N, C-alpha and C positions, 0 to 999 in steps of 0.2 A: 330473802323468802319473799315473796310475794302471796297475795289471796289465793291466787290460783295456782301457785305450787303447793301452797297448804292443802287447799281443797283435791287436789290430784294426789298428794301424799295419804292424806287421811282416806280417800277413795280406793288405794290401792291397798293400804293396810286393812281396811276393813272390808273390803270387797263390795261397797255399796255403790249406787249409782252415783257419778260426779254430783248430778242435778240436786239430788238429795243433800249431798254433803254441804253444796254452794247454799242453799237454801238453810239449812241449820247454822252455818257460820255467820248468814244474814240475821239470821232471829236471835242466835246470840250477842252481836254486835249492837243491832238495836234495842234488844232489852239492856244491855250494859249502860249505852247512851240515855236511853229512857229514865234510868234508874238516877244516872248523875243529874239529869236534868230536871228530875223531881228533888233533888237534894238527899238520896239517898246513896252511901258506899257500896261496894260491891265486892262481897269477900270470898276468895276463893282458895279454901284451904291446901297450902300444899304448892299455891302456884303463885300467888299475889293478892295484893287489894287494888280495885280502882277505887281513888277517893277523890273529893273535893278539897283543895286547897285553895287558901284565900292569900291573896296578895296585898299587903297593905297599901295605904295611899302614898304617892312620892311623888317628888318633884322632878321632873324631866325638862331636857331641852330642845328646841326646836332650832336646830344649826342653821337652818336657811334663813331663818327671821330674826334670828340671834335672841329668842325670848324665851323666857322660862313657862312652862306650863305644869299642871298639877295632873297627875294621872291618880284617877279616883280608886279606892280598893273594889277588886275584883276578885271573883273565885274563876279558878281554871281546874280542869279534869288533870289528874296524876296517876302513875302508876307506881306501886310501891311491892317490888318482888319478895318473895316469901324467903325465909333464911336458908331451907334446902334448896331453892331455885338460885339463890345467890351462890351458895356453895359449888353448885354443880356446876355453874360456869366458871368458877375460879380456879378448880381443879381440872377441867376437860377441855377449857379454851386455852390456846397458847397467847403469851404474851407478844405483841408484835412490835 
């Protein structure tokens, strides 16, 4: 599902204009992004959490130059789904 599909589905279900739904989704994504950039996690009860994970420093290899490099510690955004969300997917989606 793409963002356009999501906008169309929500617009149909709620009877709202697609432009309004588009603006709402864009604003939601911007707020989540800004919160994470400011170091704050976002918790959506029953859906999941957008969190910041810290990756430890590690040693990597540059294969083309055959050298080792240090990859510094860094933060990455992550999503952790709620238990209800996970259970719904487990029970409703067929294993391929």
